[in-house]
mmCIF file of the N, C-alpha and C atoms, coordinates in Angstrom:
data_MODEL
# 
_entry.id   MODEL 
# 
loop_
_atom_site.group_PDB 
_atom_site.id 
_atom_site.type_symbol 
_atom_site.label_atom_id 
_atom_site.label_alt_id 
_atom_site.label_comp_id 
_atom_site.label_asym_id 
_atom_site.label_entity_id 
_atom_site.label_seq_id 
_atom_site.pdbx_PDB_ins_code 
_atom_site.Cartn_x 
_atom_site.Cartn_y 
_atom_site.Cartn_z 
_atom_site.occupancy 
_atom_site.B_iso_or_equiv 
_atom_site.pdbx_formal_charge 
_atom_site.auth_seq_id 
_atom_site.auth_comp_id 
_atom_site.auth_asym_id 
_atom_site.auth_atom_id 
_atom_site.pdbx_PDB_model_num 
ATOM 1   N N  . UNK A 1 1  ? 92.197  78.523 115.143 1.00 0.00 ? 1  UNK A N  1 
ATOM 2   C CA . UNK A 1 1  ? 91.471  77.163 115.127 1.00 0.00 ? 1  UNK A CA 1 
ATOM 3   C C  . UNK A 1 1  ? 92.532  76.298 116.046 1.00 0.00 ? 1  UNK A C  1 
ATOM 4   N N  . UNK A 1 2  ? 91.862  75.632 117.180 1.00 0.00 ? 2  UNK A N  1 
ATOM 5   C CA . UNK A 1 2  ? 92.530  74.950 118.006 1.00 0.00 ? 2  UNK A CA 1 
ATOM 6   C C  . UNK A 1 2  ? 93.328  73.678 117.590 1.00 0.00 ? 2  UNK A C  1 
ATOM 7   N N  . UNK A 1 3  ? 94.245  73.483 118.182 1.00 0.00 ? 3  UNK A N  1 
ATOM 8   C CA . UNK A 1 3  ? 95.246  72.253 117.850 1.00 0.00 ? 3  UNK A CA 1 
ATOM 9   C C  . UNK A 1 3  ? 94.671  71.008 118.386 1.00 0.00 ? 3  UNK A C  1 
ATOM 10  N N  . UNK A 1 4  ? 95.493  69.947 118.393 1.00 0.00 ? 4  UNK A N  1 
ATOM 11  C CA . UNK A 1 4  ? 95.204  68.711 118.905 1.00 0.00 ? 4  UNK A CA 1 
ATOM 12  C C  . UNK A 1 4  ? 95.832  68.583 120.279 1.00 0.00 ? 4  UNK A C  1 
ATOM 13  N N  . UNK A 1 5  ? 95.145  67.972 121.150 1.00 0.00 ? 5  UNK A N  1 
ATOM 14  C CA . UNK A 1 5  ? 95.677  67.960 122.775 1.00 0.00 ? 5  UNK A CA 1 
ATOM 15  C C  . UNK A 1 5  ? 96.035  66.321 122.939 1.00 0.00 ? 5  UNK A C  1 
ATOM 16  N N  . UNK A 1 6  ? 97.236  66.283 123.604 1.00 0.00 ? 6  UNK A N  1 
ATOM 17  C CA . UNK A 1 6  ? 97.658  64.950 123.892 1.00 0.00 ? 6  UNK A CA 1 
ATOM 18  C C  . UNK A 1 6  ? 98.216  64.898 125.422 1.00 0.00 ? 6  UNK A C  1 
ATOM 19  N N  . UNK A 1 7  ? 97.686  63.928 126.169 1.00 0.00 ? 7  UNK A N  1 
ATOM 20  C CA . UNK A 1 7  ? 98.127  63.874 127.848 1.00 0.00 ? 7  UNK A CA 1 
ATOM 21  C C  . UNK A 1 7  ? 99.544  63.192 127.517 1.00 0.00 ? 7  UNK A C  1 
ATOM 22  N N  . UNK A 1 8  ? 100.477 63.891 128.540 1.00 0.00 ? 8  UNK A N  1 
ATOM 23  C CA . UNK A 1 8  ? 101.858 63.415 128.570 1.00 0.00 ? 8  UNK A CA 1 
ATOM 24  C C  . UNK A 1 8  ? 102.147 63.187 130.044 1.00 0.00 ? 8  UNK A C  1 
ATOM 25  N N  . UNK A 1 9  ? 102.943 62.012 130.211 1.00 0.00 ? 9  UNK A N  1 
ATOM 26  C CA . UNK A 1 9  ? 103.597 61.756 131.501 1.00 0.00 ? 9  UNK A CA 1 
ATOM 27  C C  . UNK A 1 9  ? 105.049 62.018 131.347 1.00 0.00 ? 9  UNK A C  1 
ATOM 28  N N  . UNK A 1 10 ? 105.483 63.033 132.069 1.00 0.00 ? 10 UNK A N  1 
ATOM 29  C CA . UNK A 1 10 ? 107.046 63.548 132.055 1.00 0.00 ? 10 UNK A CA 1 
ATOM 30  C C  . UNK A 1 10 ? 107.890 62.807 133.163 1.00 0.00 ? 10 UNK A C  1 
ATOM 31  N N  . UNK A 1 11 ? 108.980 62.251 132.669 1.00 0.00 ? 11 UNK A N  1 
ATOM 32  C CA . UNK A 1 11 ? 109.853 62.048 133.800 1.00 0.00 ? 11 UNK A CA 1 
ATOM 33  C C  . UNK A 1 11 ? 111.219 62.781 133.645 1.00 0.00 ? 11 UNK A C  1 
ATOM 34  N N  . UNK A 1 12 ? 111.552 63.739 134.470 1.00 0.00 ? 12 UNK A N  1 
ATOM 35  C CA . UNK A 1 12 ? 112.500 64.520 134.365 1.00 0.00 ? 12 UNK A CA 1 
ATOM 36  C C  . UNK A 1 12 ? 113.806 63.713 135.098 1.00 0.00 ? 12 UNK A C  1 
ATOM 37  N N  . UNK A 1 13 ? 115.090 64.363 134.878 1.00 0.00 ? 13 UNK A N  1 
ATOM 38  C CA . UNK A 1 13 ? 116.191 63.762 135.355 1.00 0.00 ? 13 UNK A CA 1 
ATOM 39  C C  . UNK A 1 13 ? 116.343 62.486 134.843 1.00 0.00 ? 13 UNK A C  1 
ATOM 40  N N  . UNK A 1 14 ? 116.163 61.939 133.519 1.00 0.00 ? 14 UNK A N  1 
ATOM 41  C CA . UNK A 1 14 ? 116.207 60.811 132.848 1.00 0.00 ? 14 UNK A CA 1 
ATOM 42  C C  . UNK A 1 14 ? 117.522 60.818 132.421 1.00 0.00 ? 14 UNK A C  1 
ATOM 43  N N  . UNK A 1 15 ? 118.069 59.341 131.875 1.00 0.00 ? 15 UNK A N  1 
ATOM 44  C CA . UNK A 1 15 ? 119.489 59.364 131.344 1.00 0.00 ? 15 UNK A CA 1 
ATOM 45  C C  . UNK A 1 15 ? 119.492 60.077 129.949 1.00 0.00 ? 15 UNK A C  1 
ATOM 46  N N  . UNK A 1 16 ? 118.296 60.016 129.214 1.00 0.00 ? 16 UNK A N  1 
ATOM 47  C CA . UNK A 1 16 ? 118.431 60.810 127.847 1.00 0.00 ? 16 UNK A CA 1 
ATOM 48  C C  . UNK A 1 16 ? 116.972 61.330 127.578 1.00 0.00 ? 16 UNK A C  1 
ATOM 49  N N  . UNK A 1 17 ? 117.232 62.145 126.700 1.00 0.00 ? 17 UNK A N  1 
ATOM 50  C CA . UNK A 1 17 ? 115.770 62.922 126.102 1.00 0.00 ? 17 UNK A CA 1 
ATOM 51  C C  . UNK A 1 17 ? 115.164 61.776 125.043 1.00 0.00 ? 17 UNK A C  1 
ATOM 52  N N  . UNK A 1 18 ? 114.058 61.294 125.559 1.00 0.00 ? 18 UNK A N  1 
ATOM 53  C CA . UNK A 1 18 ? 113.229 60.230 124.502 1.00 0.00 ? 18 UNK A CA 1 
ATOM 54  C C  . UNK A 1 18 ? 111.861 60.315 124.853 1.00 0.00 ? 18 UNK A C  1 
ATOM 55  N N  . UNK A 1 19 ? 111.245 59.885 123.730 1.00 0.00 ? 19 UNK A N  1 
ATOM 56  C CA . UNK A 1 19 ? 109.718 59.489 123.693 1.00 0.00 ? 19 UNK A CA 1 
ATOM 57  C C  . UNK A 1 19 ? 109.586 57.983 123.720 1.00 0.00 ? 19 UNK A C  1 
ATOM 58  N N  . UNK A 1 20 ? 109.161 57.323 124.917 1.00 0.00 ? 20 UNK A N  1 
ATOM 59  C CA . UNK A 1 20 ? 109.065 55.941 125.035 1.00 0.00 ? 20 UNK A CA 1 
ATOM 60  C C  . UNK A 1 20 ? 107.704 55.309 124.686 1.00 0.00 ? 20 UNK A C  1 
ATOM 61  N N  . UNK A 1 21 ? 106.871 55.859 124.327 1.00 0.00 ? 21 UNK A N  1 
ATOM 62  C CA . UNK A 1 21 ? 105.690 55.585 123.575 1.00 0.00 ? 21 UNK A CA 1 
ATOM 63  C C  . UNK A 1 21 ? 104.301 55.840 124.530 1.00 0.00 ? 21 UNK A C  1 
ATOM 64  N N  . UNK A 1 22 ? 103.335 55.053 123.963 1.00 0.00 ? 22 UNK A N  1 
ATOM 65  C CA . UNK A 1 22 ? 102.119 55.485 124.553 1.00 0.00 ? 22 UNK A CA 1 
ATOM 66  C C  . UNK A 1 22 ? 101.751 54.280 125.685 1.00 0.00 ? 22 UNK A C  1 
ATOM 67  N N  . UNK A 1 23 ? 100.997 54.746 126.779 1.00 0.00 ? 23 UNK A N  1 
ATOM 68  C CA . UNK A 1 23 ? 100.305 53.771 127.592 1.00 0.00 ? 23 UNK A CA 1 
ATOM 69  C C  . UNK A 1 23 ? 98.967  54.073 128.011 1.00 0.00 ? 23 UNK A C  1 
ATOM 70  N N  . UNK A 1 24 ? 98.234  53.295 128.503 1.00 0.00 ? 24 UNK A N  1 
ATOM 71  C CA . UNK A 1 24 ? 96.753  53.618 128.796 1.00 0.00 ? 24 UNK A CA 1 
ATOM 72  C C  . UNK A 1 24 ? 96.739  54.066 130.331 1.00 0.00 ? 24 UNK A C  1 
ATOM 73  N N  . UNK A 1 25 ? 95.995  55.030 130.498 1.00 0.00 ? 25 UNK A N  1 
ATOM 74  C CA . UNK A 1 25 ? 95.842  55.730 131.817 1.00 0.00 ? 25 UNK A CA 1 
ATOM 75  C C  . UNK A 1 25 ? 95.074  54.794 132.544 1.00 0.00 ? 25 UNK A C  1 
ATOM 76  N N  . UNK A 1 26 ? 95.508  54.279 133.642 1.00 0.00 ? 26 UNK A N  1 
ATOM 77  C CA . UNK A 1 26 ? 94.669  53.189 134.466 1.00 0.00 ? 26 UNK A CA 1 
ATOM 78  C C  . UNK A 1 26 ? 93.301  53.756 134.826 1.00 0.00 ? 26 UNK A C  1 
ATOM 79  N N  . UNK A 1 27 ? 93.248  55.099 135.183 1.00 0.00 ? 27 UNK A N  1 
ATOM 80  C CA . UNK A 1 27 ? 91.842  55.651 135.554 1.00 0.00 ? 27 UNK A CA 1 
ATOM 81  C C  . UNK A 1 27 ? 90.879  55.814 134.641 1.00 0.00 ? 27 UNK A C  1 
ATOM 82  N N  . UNK A 1 28 ? 91.381  56.381 133.484 1.00 0.00 ? 28 UNK A N  1 
ATOM 83  C CA . UNK A 1 28 ? 90.461  56.675 132.292 1.00 0.00 ? 28 UNK A CA 1 
ATOM 84  C C  . UNK A 1 28 ? 90.574  55.926 131.180 1.00 0.00 ? 28 UNK A C  1 
ATOM 85  N N  . UNK A 1 29 ? 91.704  55.120 130.787 1.00 0.00 ? 29 UNK A N  1 
ATOM 86  C CA . UNK A 1 29 ? 91.702  54.302 129.783 1.00 0.00 ? 29 UNK A CA 1 
ATOM 87  C C  . UNK A 1 29 ? 92.303  55.186 128.541 1.00 0.00 ? 29 UNK A C  1 
ATOM 88  N N  . UNK A 1 30 ? 92.581  56.487 128.807 1.00 0.00 ? 30 UNK A N  1 
ATOM 89  C CA . UNK A 1 30 ? 93.146  57.438 127.585 1.00 0.00 ? 30 UNK A CA 1 
ATOM 90  C C  . UNK A 1 30 ? 94.599  57.221 127.603 1.00 0.00 ? 30 UNK A C  1 
ATOM 91  N N  . UNK A 1 31 ? 94.986  57.135 126.061 1.00 0.00 ? 31 UNK A N  1 
ATOM 92  C CA . UNK A 1 31 ? 96.311  57.028 125.957 1.00 0.00 ? 31 UNK A CA 1 
ATOM 93  C C  . UNK A 1 31 ? 97.204  58.297 126.431 1.00 0.00 ? 31 UNK A C  1 
ATOM 94  N N  . UNK A 1 32 ? 98.353  57.862 127.100 1.00 0.00 ? 32 UNK A N  1 
ATOM 95  C CA . UNK A 1 32 ? 99.390  58.962 127.738 1.00 0.00 ? 32 UNK A CA 1 
ATOM 96  C C  . UNK A 1 32 ? 100.713 58.737 127.141 1.00 0.00 ? 32 UNK A C  1 
ATOM 97  N N  . UNK A 1 33 ? 101.149 59.804 126.444 1.00 0.00 ? 33 UNK A N  1 
ATOM 98  C CA . UNK A 1 33 ? 102.601 59.665 125.783 1.00 0.00 ? 33 UNK A CA 1 
ATOM 99  C C  . UNK A 1 33 ? 103.605 59.819 126.861 1.00 0.00 ? 33 UNK A C  1 
ATOM 100 N N  . UNK A 1 34 ? 104.519 58.708 126.992 1.00 0.00 ? 34 UNK A N  1 
ATOM 101 C CA . UNK A 1 34 ? 105.660 58.571 128.039 1.00 0.00 ? 34 UNK A CA 1 
ATOM 102 C C  . UNK A 1 34 ? 106.778 59.344 127.366 1.00 0.00 ? 34 UNK A C  1 
ATOM 103 N N  . UNK A 1 35 ? 107.201 60.391 128.255 1.00 0.00 ? 35 UNK A N  1 
ATOM 104 C CA . UNK A 1 35 ? 108.236 61.291 127.705 1.00 0.00 ? 35 UNK A CA 1 
ATOM 105 C C  . UNK A 1 35 ? 109.480 61.279 128.869 1.00 0.00 ? 35 UNK A C  1 
ATOM 106 N N  . UNK A 1 36 ? 110.628 61.178 128.465 1.00 0.00 ? 36 UNK A N  1 
ATOM 107 C CA . UNK A 1 36 ? 111.704 61.434 129.486 1.00 0.00 ? 36 UNK A CA 1 
ATOM 108 C C  . UNK A 1 36 ? 112.658 62.414 129.123 1.00 0.00 ? 36 UNK A C  1 
ATOM 109 N N  . UNK A 1 37 ? 113.039 63.524 129.932 1.00 0.00 ? 37 UNK A N  1 
ATOM 110 C CA . UNK A 1 37 ? 114.090 64.211 129.817 1.00 0.00 ? 37 UNK A CA 1 
ATOM 111 C C  . UNK A 1 37 ? 115.085 64.498 130.709 1.00 0.00 ? 37 UNK A C  1 
ATOM 112 N N  . UNK A 1 38 ? 116.267 64.951 130.384 1.00 0.00 ? 38 UNK A N  1 
ATOM 113 C CA . UNK A 1 38 ? 117.530 64.804 131.163 1.00 0.00 ? 38 UNK A CA 1 
ATOM 114 C C  . UNK A 1 38 ? 117.319 66.143 132.197 1.00 0.00 ? 38 UNK A C  1 
ATOM 115 N N  . UNK A 1 39 ? 116.564 67.170 131.865 1.00 0.00 ? 39 UNK A N  1 
ATOM 116 C CA . UNK A 1 39 ? 116.469 68.245 132.719 1.00 0.00 ? 39 UNK A CA 1 
ATOM 117 C C  . UNK A 1 39 ? 115.874 68.282 133.867 1.00 0.00 ? 39 UNK A C  1 
ATOM 118 N N  . UNK A 1 40 ? 116.170 68.663 134.823 1.00 0.00 ? 40 UNK A N  1 
ATOM 119 C CA . UNK A 1 40 ? 115.674 68.779 136.148 1.00 0.00 ? 40 UNK A CA 1 
ATOM 120 C C  . UNK A 1 40 ? 114.269 69.418 136.395 1.00 0.00 ? 40 UNK A C  1 
ATOM 121 N N  . UNK A 1 41 ? 113.491 69.141 137.076 1.00 0.00 ? 41 UNK A N  1 
ATOM 122 C CA . UNK A 1 41 ? 112.152 70.009 137.270 1.00 0.00 ? 41 UNK A CA 1 
ATOM 123 C C  . UNK A 1 41 ? 112.284 71.266 137.992 1.00 0.00 ? 41 UNK A C  1 
ATOM 124 N N  . UNK A 1 42 ? 113.202 71.979 137.575 1.00 0.00 ? 42 UNK A N  1 
ATOM 125 C CA . UNK A 1 42 ? 113.481 73.383 138.508 1.00 0.00 ? 42 UNK A CA 1 
ATOM 126 C C  . UNK A 1 42 ? 113.531 74.672 137.379 1.00 0.00 ? 42 UNK A C  1 
ATOM 127 N N  . UNK A 1 43 ? 112.725 75.534 137.754 1.00 0.00 ? 43 UNK A N  1 
ATOM 128 C CA . UNK A 1 43 ? 112.593 76.667 137.050 1.00 0.00 ? 43 UNK A CA 1 
ATOM 129 C C  . UNK A 1 43 ? 112.181 76.536 135.502 1.00 0.00 ? 43 UNK A C  1 
ATOM 130 N N  . UNK A 1 44 ? 111.206 75.429 135.503 1.00 0.00 ? 44 UNK A N  1 
ATOM 131 C CA . UNK A 1 44 ? 110.794 75.252 134.101 1.00 0.00 ? 44 UNK A CA 1 
ATOM 132 C C  . UNK A 1 44 ? 111.692 74.449 133.030 1.00 0.00 ? 44 UNK A C  1 
ATOM 133 N N  . UNK A 1 45 ? 112.870 74.087 133.613 1.00 0.00 ? 45 UNK A N  1 
ATOM 134 C CA . UNK A 1 45 ? 113.716 73.443 132.626 1.00 0.00 ? 45 UNK A CA 1 
ATOM 135 C C  . UNK A 1 45 ? 113.171 72.307 131.985 1.00 0.00 ? 45 UNK A C  1 
ATOM 136 N N  . UNK A 1 46 ? 112.583 71.253 132.695 1.00 0.00 ? 46 UNK A N  1 
ATOM 137 C CA . UNK A 1 46 ? 112.110 70.065 132.275 1.00 0.00 ? 46 UNK A CA 1 
ATOM 138 C C  . UNK A 1 46 ? 110.964 70.402 131.334 1.00 0.00 ? 46 UNK A C  1 
ATOM 139 N N  . UNK A 1 47 ? 109.932 71.322 131.373 1.00 0.00 ? 47 UNK A N  1 
ATOM 140 C CA . UNK A 1 47 ? 108.868 71.780 130.593 1.00 0.00 ? 47 UNK A CA 1 
ATOM 141 C C  . UNK A 1 47 ? 109.474 72.276 129.235 1.00 0.00 ? 47 UNK A C  1 
ATOM 142 N N  . UNK A 1 48 ? 110.668 72.960 129.458 1.00 0.00 ? 48 UNK A N  1 
ATOM 143 C CA . UNK A 1 48 ? 111.141 73.517 128.192 1.00 0.00 ? 48 UNK A CA 1 
ATOM 144 C C  . UNK A 1 48 ? 111.846 72.662 127.271 1.00 0.00 ? 48 UNK A C  1 
ATOM 145 N N  . UNK A 1 49 ? 112.494 71.423 127.959 1.00 0.00 ? 49 UNK A N  1 
ATOM 146 C CA . UNK A 1 49 ? 113.005 70.362 127.401 1.00 0.00 ? 49 UNK A CA 1 
ATOM 147 C C  . UNK A 1 49 ? 111.879 69.319 126.733 1.00 0.00 ? 49 UNK A C  1 
ATOM 148 N N  . UNK A 1 50 ? 110.987 69.281 127.463 1.00 0.00 ? 50 UNK A N  1 
ATOM 149 C CA . UNK A 1 50 ? 109.822 68.756 126.739 1.00 0.00 ? 50 UNK A CA 1 
ATOM 150 C C  . UNK A 1 50 ? 109.240 69.317 125.323 1.00 0.00 ? 50 UNK A C  1 
ATOM 151 N N  . UNK A 1 51 ? 108.817 70.701 125.568 1.00 0.00 ? 51 UNK A N  1 
ATOM 152 C CA . UNK A 1 51 ? 108.421 71.256 124.287 1.00 0.00 ? 51 UNK A CA 1 
ATOM 153 C C  . UNK A 1 51 ? 109.461 71.066 123.402 1.00 0.00 ? 51 UNK A C  1 
ATOM 154 N N  . UNK A 1 52 ? 110.752 71.263 123.774 1.00 0.00 ? 52 UNK A N  1 
ATOM 155 C CA . UNK A 1 52 ? 111.725 71.218 122.513 1.00 0.00 ? 52 UNK A CA 1 
ATOM 156 C C  . UNK A 1 52 ? 111.691 69.832 121.761 1.00 0.00 ? 52 UNK A C  1 
ATOM 157 N N  . UNK A 1 53 ? 111.719 68.788 122.593 1.00 0.00 ? 53 UNK A N  1 
ATOM 158 C CA . UNK A 1 53 ? 111.623 67.298 122.223 1.00 0.00 ? 53 UNK A CA 1 
ATOM 159 C C  . UNK A 1 53 ? 110.207 67.026 121.352 1.00 0.00 ? 53 UNK A C  1 
ATOM 160 N N  . UNK A 1 54 ? 109.080 67.524 121.791 1.00 0.00 ? 54 UNK A N  1 
ATOM 161 C CA . UNK A 1 54 ? 107.899 67.395 121.164 1.00 0.00 ? 54 UNK A CA 1 
ATOM 162 C C  . UNK A 1 54 ? 107.884 68.192 119.811 1.00 0.00 ? 54 UNK A C  1 
ATOM 163 N N  . UNK A 1 55 ? 108.597 69.389 119.827 1.00 0.00 ? 55 UNK A N  1 
ATOM 164 C CA . UNK A 1 55 ? 108.557 70.247 118.484 1.00 0.00 ? 55 UNK A CA 1 
ATOM 165 C C  . UNK A 1 55 ? 109.495 69.413 117.443 1.00 0.00 ? 55 UNK A C  1 
ATOM 166 N N  . UNK A 1 56 ? 110.503 68.925 117.944 1.00 0.00 ? 56 UNK A N  1 
ATOM 167 C CA . UNK A 1 56 ? 111.276 67.816 117.092 1.00 0.00 ? 56 UNK A CA 1 
ATOM 168 C C  . UNK A 1 56 ? 110.396 66.819 116.506 1.00 0.00 ? 56 UNK A C  1 
ATOM 169 N N  . UNK A 1 57 ? 110.012 66.085 117.378 1.00 0.00 ? 57 UNK A N  1 
ATOM 170 C CA . UNK A 1 57 ? 109.097 64.973 117.124 1.00 0.00 ? 57 UNK A CA 1 
ATOM 171 C C  . UNK A 1 57 ? 108.025 65.077 116.204 1.00 0.00 ? 57 UNK A C  1 
ATOM 172 N N  . UNK A 1 58 ? 107.170 66.319 116.558 1.00 0.00 ? 58 UNK A N  1 
ATOM 173 C CA . UNK A 1 58 ? 105.978 66.549 115.722 1.00 0.00 ? 58 UNK A CA 1 
ATOM 174 C C  . UNK A 1 58 ? 106.209 67.426 114.556 1.00 0.00 ? 58 UNK A C  1 
ATOM 175 N N  . UNK A 1 59 ? 107.562 68.031 114.565 1.00 0.00 ? 59 UNK A N  1 
ATOM 176 C CA . UNK A 1 59 ? 107.872 68.974 113.372 1.00 0.00 ? 59 UNK A CA 1 
ATOM 177 C C  . UNK A 1 59 ? 107.169 70.203 113.665 1.00 0.00 ? 59 UNK A C  1 
ATOM 178 N N  . UNK A 1 60 ? 106.989 70.677 114.613 1.00 0.00 ? 60 UNK A N  1 
ATOM 179 C CA . UNK A 1 60 ? 106.188 71.930 114.851 1.00 0.00 ? 60 UNK A CA 1 
ATOM 180 C C  . UNK A 1 60 ? 107.146 72.944 115.529 1.00 0.00 ? 60 UNK A C  1 
ATOM 181 N N  . UNK A 1 61 ? 106.945 74.212 115.333 1.00 0.00 ? 61 UNK A N  1 
ATOM 182 C CA . UNK A 1 61 ? 107.505 75.271 115.993 1.00 0.00 ? 61 UNK A CA 1 
ATOM 183 C C  . UNK A 1 61 ? 107.448 75.277 117.583 1.00 0.00 ? 61 UNK A C  1 
ATOM 184 N N  . UNK A 1 62 ? 108.329 75.490 118.322 1.00 0.00 ? 62 UNK A N  1 
ATOM 185 C CA . UNK A 1 62 ? 108.339 75.435 119.869 1.00 0.00 ? 62 UNK A CA 1 
ATOM 186 C C  . UNK A 1 62 ? 107.198 76.519 120.283 1.00 0.00 ? 62 UNK A C  1 
ATOM 187 N N  . UNK A 1 63 ? 107.036 77.577 119.539 1.00 0.00 ? 63 UNK A N  1 
ATOM 188 C CA . UNK A 1 63 ? 106.122 78.548 119.870 1.00 0.00 ? 63 UNK A CA 1 
ATOM 189 C C  . UNK A 1 63 ? 104.699 78.183 119.862 1.00 0.00 ? 63 UNK A C  1 
ATOM 190 N N  . UNK A 1 64 ? 104.357 77.075 119.063 1.00 0.00 ? 64 UNK A N  1 
ATOM 191 C CA . UNK A 1 64 ? 103.022 76.672 118.960 1.00 0.00 ? 64 UNK A CA 1 
ATOM 192 C C  . UNK A 1 64 ? 102.563 75.440 119.787 1.00 0.00 ? 64 UNK A C  1 
ATOM 193 N N  . UNK A 1 65 ? 103.605 75.017 120.835 1.00 0.00 ? 65 UNK A N  1 
ATOM 194 C CA . UNK A 1 65 ? 103.267 73.856 121.503 1.00 0.00 ? 65 UNK A CA 1 
ATOM 195 C C  . UNK A 1 65 ? 103.153 74.634 122.878 1.00 0.00 ? 65 UNK A C  1 
ATOM 196 N N  . UNK A 1 66 ? 101.803 74.389 123.489 1.00 0.00 ? 66 UNK A N  1 
ATOM 197 C CA . UNK A 1 66 ? 101.726 74.860 124.926 1.00 0.00 ? 66 UNK A CA 1 
ATOM 198 C C  . UNK A 1 66 ? 101.339 73.818 125.819 1.00 0.00 ? 66 UNK A C  1 
ATOM 199 N N  . UNK A 1 67 ? 101.725 74.072 127.142 1.00 0.00 ? 67 UNK A N  1 
ATOM 200 C CA . UNK A 1 67 ? 101.128 73.306 128.272 1.00 0.00 ? 67 UNK A CA 1 
ATOM 201 C C  . UNK A 1 67 ? 99.901  73.925 128.809 1.00 0.00 ? 67 UNK A C  1 
ATOM 202 N N  . UNK A 1 68 ? 98.779  73.103 128.574 1.00 0.00 ? 68 UNK A N  1 
ATOM 203 C CA . UNK A 1 68 ? 97.572  73.634 128.919 1.00 0.00 ? 68 UNK A CA 1 
ATOM 204 C C  . UNK A 1 68 ? 97.093  73.301 130.318 1.00 0.00 ? 68 UNK A C  1 
ATOM 205 N N  . UNK A 1 69 ? 97.483  72.133 130.861 1.00 0.00 ? 69 UNK A N  1 
ATOM 206 C CA . UNK A 1 69 ? 97.366  71.756 132.291 1.00 0.00 ? 69 UNK A CA 1 
ATOM 207 C C  . UNK A 1 69 ? 98.636  70.914 132.761 1.00 0.00 ? 69 UNK A C  1 
ATOM 208 N N  . UNK A 1 70 ? 98.980  71.312 134.013 1.00 0.00 ? 70 UNK A N  1 
ATOM 209 C CA . UNK A 1 70 ? 100.112 70.450 134.633 1.00 0.00 ? 70 UNK A CA 1 
ATOM 210 C C  . UNK A 1 70 ? 101.331 71.115 134.492 1.00 0.00 ? 70 UNK A C  1 
ATOM 211 N N  . UNK A 1 71 ? 101.647 72.321 134.557 1.00 0.00 ? 71 UNK A N  1 
ATOM 212 C CA . UNK A 1 71 ? 102.800 72.891 134.443 1.00 0.00 ? 71 UNK A CA 1 
ATOM 213 C C  . UNK A 1 71 ? 103.773 72.638 135.445 1.00 0.00 ? 71 UNK A C  1 
ATOM 214 N N  . UNK A 1 72 ? 103.242 72.300 136.647 1.00 0.00 ? 72 UNK A N  1 
ATOM 215 C CA . UNK A 1 72 ? 104.026 71.920 137.754 1.00 0.00 ? 72 UNK A CA 1 
ATOM 216 C C  . UNK A 1 72 ? 103.983 70.416 138.235 1.00 0.00 ? 72 UNK A C  1 
ATOM 217 N N  . UNK A 1 73 ? 103.394 69.543 137.173 1.00 0.00 ? 73 UNK A N  1 
ATOM 218 C CA . UNK A 1 73 ? 103.034 68.254 137.601 1.00 0.00 ? 73 UNK A CA 1 
ATOM 219 C C  . UNK A 1 73 ? 103.813 67.314 136.625 1.00 0.00 ? 73 UNK A C  1 
ATOM 220 N N  . UNK A 1 74 ? 103.969 66.225 136.644 1.00 0.00 ? 74 UNK A N  1 
ATOM 221 C CA . UNK A 1 74 ? 104.363 65.005 135.889 1.00 0.00 ? 74 UNK A CA 1 
ATOM 222 C C  . UNK A 1 74 ? 103.413 64.752 134.715 1.00 0.00 ? 74 UNK A C  1 
ATOM 223 N N  . UNK A 1 75 ? 102.302 64.810 135.027 1.00 0.00 ? 75 UNK A N  1 
ATOM 224 C CA . UNK A 1 75 ? 101.005 64.623 134.135 1.00 0.00 ? 75 UNK A CA 1 
ATOM 225 C C  . UNK A 1 75 ? 100.560 66.064 133.512 1.00 0.00 ? 75 UNK A C  1 
ATOM 226 N N  . UNK A 1 76 ? 100.610 66.071 132.122 1.00 0.00 ? 76 UNK A N  1 
ATOM 227 C CA . UNK A 1 76 ? 100.294 67.188 131.574 1.00 0.00 ? 76 UNK A CA 1 
ATOM 228 C C  . UNK A 1 76 ? 99.362  67.084 130.429 1.00 0.00 ? 76 UNK A C  1 
ATOM 229 N N  . UNK A 1 77 ? 98.631  68.258 129.957 1.00 0.00 ? 77 UNK A N  1 
ATOM 230 C CA . UNK A 1 77 ? 97.933  68.120 128.932 1.00 0.00 ? 77 UNK A CA 1 
ATOM 231 C C  . UNK A 1 77 ? 98.668  69.073 127.974 1.00 0.00 ? 77 UNK A C  1 
ATOM 232 N N  . UNK A 1 78 ? 99.127  68.581 126.827 1.00 0.00 ? 78 UNK A N  1 
ATOM 233 C CA . UNK A 1 78 ? 99.672  69.588 125.738 1.00 0.00 ? 78 UNK A CA 1 
ATOM 234 C C  . UNK A 1 78 ? 98.822  69.835 124.462 1.00 0.00 ? 78 UNK A C  1 
ATOM 235 N N  . UNK A 1 79 ? 98.914  70.935 124.194 1.00 0.00 ? 79 UNK A N  1 
ATOM 236 C CA . UNK A 1 79 ? 98.336  71.420 122.873 1.00 0.00 ? 79 UNK A CA 1 
ATOM 237 C C  . UNK A 1 79 ? 99.413  71.680 121.747 1.00 0.00 ? 79 UNK A C  1 
ATOM 238 N N  . UNK A 1 80 ? 99.090  70.781 120.716 1.00 0.00 ? 80 UNK A N  1 
ATOM 239 C CA . UNK A 1 80 ? 100.156 70.833 119.477 1.00 0.00 ? 80 UNK A CA 1 
ATOM 240 C C  . UNK A 1 80 ? 99.401  71.587 118.336 1.00 0.00 ? 80 UNK A C  1 
ATOM 241 N N  . UNK A 1 81 ? 100.015 72.174 117.433 1.00 0.00 ? 81 UNK A N  1 
ATOM 242 C CA . UNK A 1 81 ? 99.323  72.832 116.293 1.00 0.00 ? 81 UNK A CA 1 
ATOM 243 C C  . UNK A 1 81 ? 98.841  71.584 115.351 1.00 0.00 ? 81 UNK A C  1 
ATOM 244 N N  . UNK A 1 82 ? 97.553  72.216 114.614 1.00 0.00 ? 82 UNK A N  1 
ATOM 245 C CA . UNK A 1 82 ? 97.170  71.056 113.776 1.00 0.00 ? 82 UNK A CA 1 
ATOM 246 C C  . UNK A 1 82 ? 95.673  70.878 113.842 1.00 0.00 ? 82 UNK A C  1 
ATOM 247 N N  . UNK A 1 83 ? 95.071  69.796 113.133 1.00 0.00 ? 83 UNK A N  1 
ATOM 248 C CA . UNK A 1 83 ? 93.616  69.779 113.483 1.00 0.00 ? 83 UNK A CA 1 
ATOM 249 C C  . UNK A 1 83 ? 93.151  69.052 114.812 1.00 0.00 ? 83 UNK A C  1 
ATOM 250 N N  . UNK A 1 84 ? 92.245  69.362 115.459 1.00 0.00 ? 84 UNK A N  1 
ATOM 251 C CA . UNK A 1 84 ? 91.836  68.638 116.637 1.00 0.00 ? 84 UNK A CA 1 
ATOM 252 C C  . UNK A 1 84 ? 91.624  67.326 116.531 1.00 0.00 ? 84 UNK A C  1 
# 
């Protein structure tokens, strides 16, 4: 069964790891979760930090969270476990 998908805007090299909340995408009006991580966008470190932060926030195993789109971009589509 597929999980739920959320759009994320990632800011690497931030002063701390945090989820700052949702904002509306100006182009589509869809909600986008704003996330900051201290890791640099090198060798997948920022993506790993993002997944670890989302795993803690949504109380899900890291192995069940995946980046569907935007692996090399700040704008990502993330799949979380659970109901669609």
